N, C-alpha and C positions, 0 to 999 in steps of 0.2 A: 165376270170373267177373271179367272185367277192366272197370274203370271208366275212362272217358276223362277227360281234364282238363276238357273242356267240361261233362260231366255233373257233375263235382265242383264246378266253378265255379257252375253253376246251383243246385246244392243249397246251396252256401255263401251265395249271394245270397238265396235263399228263407229260410234260417235267420236271416240278418241282418234281413230284413224282419219276420219273426216276433218277433225280439228287440226291435226298435224298437217294434212295435205293443204288445208286452207292457209295455215301459217307459212308453209313453204312457198306457196304461190304469192302471198302478200309480201313476204320478205325476200323474194328472189333477187332483187336488185341490190340489196345491202350485203356487204361482204365482211362485216365486223361481227361475226358470231362468236360467242364464248360458250364454253361448256365444260362440265366436269362430271365424273361418275366415280362411284366407289363400289367395289364388289368385295364382299367378305368371303374368303375361301378359308373355312375353318376359323381360326382366330386371327388370321393374317389379312389385313386390309390391303387391297390393290386399288390404287387411285390413279386416275388418268384425267388430264384436263389441259386446257391451254390458257388458263387464267389462274394465277396463284391465289387470289382472294376468293374466287369462286370454288377452287379446290379445297381451301380451308373450311369454307361453309359446308361443302359436301361432306367432308370428314367429320365436322362437328355434328351434322344431322345424323350421319351413320353411327357415331358414338352415342348420341342420345337414344336412337332407336335400339341399339344394342343394349344399353343400360335398361331401357324400359322392358325389353324382352326378357332380360335376366331377372329383373325385379318381379315381373308378372309371373315368370316361371317359378320363382322362389315362393311366391304367395299362393300359388295353386295348390289344391290338396293332393 
């Protein structure tokens, strides 16, 4: 039996949703959540977060991914 990439993607999304729901249920009593996100709108990074250290880590990861994207784009024929 062959599984298409679309079916595999749907299964992965559903598993991810279940993992997020399980994490919410397990950690519902704890109120010390930290988070950060970086969105690139063109060349401008928009960063939001409630922890400075985590925000800097998110920015560093975004910069590394952007550099890898540009490098791979330059190497492509």
